[in-house]
Structures are given as C-alpha cells and as structure tokens.
C-alpha positions in Angstrom: 45.1 -19.9 -23.3 42.3 -17.6 -24.6 42.9 -14.0 -25.5 40.6 -11.4 -24.1 39.2 -8.9 -26.6 38.4 -5.3 -25.9 35.2 -3.7 -27.1 37.1 -1.7 -29.7 38.8 -4.7 -31.2 36.0 -5.7 -33.5 35.1 -2.3 -35.0 37.8 -1.2 -37.4 36.2 1.9 -38.9 33.0 3.4 -40.1 32.3 3.2 -43.8 31.5 6.7 -45.1 30.3 6.5 -48.7 27.4 8.0 -50.6 25.3 4.9 -50.1 26.0 4.6 -46.4 25.2 8.3 -45.9 21.8 7.7 -47.5 21.2 4.8 -45.2 21.8 6.9 -42.2 18.4 8.5 -42.9 16.9 5.1 -42.2 18.7 4.7 -38.9 21.4 2.4 -40.5 25.1 2.9 -39.8 27.8 0.9 -41.7 31.0 -0.3 -40.0 34.0 -2.2 -41.2 34.5 -5.0 -38.6 36.9 -7.7 -37.7 36.3 -11.0 -39.6 36.5 -13.1 -36.5 33.4 -11.7 -34.8 29.7 -12.6 -35.3 26.5 -10.7 -35.1 26.0 -11.2 -31.4 29.4 -9.8 -30.4 29.2 -6.9 -32.8 25.8 -6.0 -31.4 26.9 -6.2 -27.8 30.1 -4.1 -28.5 28.3 -1.4 -30.5 25.7 -1.0 -27.7 28.4 -0.7 -25.1 30.6 1.7 -27.0 28.0 4.1 -28.4 25.2 3.6 -25.7 22.5 2.9 -28.3 20.0 0.1 -28.8 20.6 -2.0 -31.9 17.5 -3.7 -33.5 19.1 -5.5 -36.4 22.5 -6.3 -37.9 23.3 -7.4 -41.5 26.7 -8.8 -42.4 28.4 -8.5 -45.8 31.6 -10.3 -46.6 33.6 -8.5 -49.3 35.9 -10.9 -51.1 39.5 -10.0 -51.9 40.2 -9.0 -55.5 43.2 -8.8 -57.8 43.4 -5.7 -59.9 45.8 -4.8 -62.7 47.2 -1.3 -62.6 49.9 -0.1 -65.0 50.7 -3.7 -65.9 51.1 -4.9 -62.3 48.8 -7.1 -60.4 47.6 -5.6 -57.1 45.8 -7.6 -54.4 43.0 -5.7 -52.7 42.2 -7.4 -49.3 38.7 -8.5 -48.4 36.8 -7.3 -45.3 33.6 -7.8 -43.3 31.0 -5.0 -43.3 28.2 -4.7 -40.7 25.1 -2.7 -41.4 23.7 -1.8 -38.0 20.0 -0.7 -37.7 19.3 1.4 -34.6 16.1 1.9 -32.7 14.0 4.9 -33.9 15.1 8.2 -32.5 18.6 7.1 -31.8 21.7 7.9 -33.8 25.5 7.7 -33.8 27.5 10.9 -34.6 30.5 9.6 -36.6 32.1 13.1 -36.9 33.0 13.2 -33.2 35.0 10.0 -33.0 35.2 7.4 -30.3 
C-alpha cells in the first residue's frame, strides 16, 4: 500500500536568514524540505504551488548535532535544505504565505 503525498508535504518552511535574504537578489529561495524527497519531486511541487519556473535546485543535508547547554546535552535535529533558483524575472513572495 503506497501513501499518496500532497504538494505541501515536502516543503516544511522557508528559511529566512541574512544569507538567504541576500541570495533572493540572485533569484534564489531557500526552503526546509522533507528528507524523503529528491530534486525532481521538490522542483515539481514548487512549480505547482507557487506557479513559477525552476531552473536549478541545490540540496544541502544538515546533520544533527549535540550541544551542551547549562551542563545538559541537547540534541538538535538535522534537516534537508533546498536552494531553488528561479527563472529571471520571476520571484516568490514569502511574506504572503501559501
């Protein structure tokens, strides 16, 4: 029995940091995505959701870390990050939401 996925299942959230905001000037948007999906499905789903044309996708796997705070060890979970390059002239407005 295979489970059907929705378009919104693979995109967890946009990553809004200083570096990702600078990349938006180069038509690049950064998303935190589900670990199960690959570049082809991420591209297809972003094009369907935002109605834009994606030219390139780079994937970064962030490993989980253990950090010590106040003498306790805390586990920070890992995640998969997708850097999506859009066609010139197109953009995604992250302030409006989906």
